[in-house]
C-alpha positions in Angstrom: -21.9 -26.2 1.2 -23.1 -26.6 4.6 -22.1 -24.4 7.6 -19.7 -26.4 9.1 -17.4 -27.2 6.0 -17.8 -23.1 5.4 -16.6 -22.8 8.8 -13.7 -25.1 8.6 -12.7 -23.8 5.1 -12.7 -20.2 6.6 -10.1 -21.4 9.4 -8.0 -23.2 6.9 -7.9 -20.3 4.8 -7.1 -17.7 7.8 -4.5 -19.8 8.9 -2.8 -20.0 5.5 -3.2 -16.4 5.1 -1.2 -15.9 8.6 1.5 -17.9 7.4 2.0 -16.1 4.3 1.8 -13.1 6.1 4.6 -14.0 8.5 6.7 -15.4 5.6 6.3 -12.4 3.7 7.1 -9.8 5.8 10.9 -9.4 5.1 10.7 -9.8 1.3 7.8 -7.1 1.3 9.6 -4.5 3.6 12.7 -5.2 1.4 10.6 -4.1 -1.7 8.8 -1.3 0.1 12.1 0.4 1.3 13.7 0.1 -2.3 10.4 1.3 -4.0 10.0 4.4 -1.4 13.4 5.4 -0.4 12.5 8.6 1.1 10.1 10.3 3.3 8.2 12.2 0.2 7.5 8.9 -1.9 6.4 7.0 1.6 4.1 10.2 2.4 2.8 9.8 -1.7 2.5 5.9 -1.4 0.1 6.3 2.1 -2.0 8.6 0.5 -3.0 6.3 -2.4 -6.0 4.6 -0.6 -8.2 4.8 -3.7 -10.0 8.1 -2.8 -7.5 10.5 -4.1 -6.3 11.4 -7.6 -2.8 11.7 -8.5 -3.1 15.4 -8.7 -4.1 15.4 -5.0 -1.1 13.3 -4.2 1.2 15.6 -6.3 0.0 18.8 -4.6 -0.1 17.2 -1.0 3.4 15.8 -1.3 4.8 18.9 -3.4 6.1 16.2 -6.1 6.1 16.6 -9.9 3.6 14.8 -11.9 6.0 12.5 -13.6 7.7 11.6 -10.5 4.2 10.5 -8.9 3.3 8.9 -12.0 6.7 7.0 -12.1 6.2 6.3 -8.2 2.7 4.7 -8.8 4.0 2.6 -11.9 6.9 1.2 -10.1 4.7 0.4 -7.2 2.1 -1.3 -9.5 4.8 -3.2 -11.2 6.5 -4.5 -7.8 3.2 -5.9 -6.5 2.9 -2.9 -3.8 0.0 -1.1 -5.5 -3.1 -1.9 -7.5 -4.5 0.1 -10.5 -8.5 -0.2 -10.5 -10.4 0.5 -13.5 -11.4 4.0 -12.7 -7.7 4.8 -12.7 -7.3 5.2 -9.0 -4.4 3.5 -7.4 -4.7 1.6 -3.8 -1.6 0.7 -2.0 -1.5 -2.8 -0.7 0.3 -2.4 2.7 0.3 0.0 5.4 4.1 1.5 6.2 3.5 1.3 10.0 2.9 -2.4 9.7 6.7 -2.5 8.5 8.2 0.4 10.8 8.6 2.4 7.8 6.8 5.3 8.5 5.8 5.8 12.3 5.6 9.5 12.2 3.1 9.5 9.3 2.5 13.5 8.9 0.2 12.8 5.7 -2.8 10.5 6.0 -4.8 8.6 3.6 -6.9 11.1 1.8 -4.3 13.7 2.4 -5.2 14.8 5.9 -2.5 15.6 8.2 -2.4 14.7 12.0 
């Protein structure tokens, strides 16, 4: 492909992405609210940025290992989180974008504000 067609393709893909984001905002927020009903589960979800282990999240959020595994399994099944080959979990959405966790106390990697 030449440079001009690459730029045109990028513009079209960017516009498609923006429309999909806008159309999916409400349904994604509803899914996030269902999967993450409380502050503890939302804190745990926010920590899963691909750099932390289940054990680190469990300790930081004071959750049982089974609860963290259930949370990650549920989020992966609902399309809210990705399971990587290295067994790390990565959240796909930032809760702040949906007004679900504006006062985050636990950030990615377990660091508080």
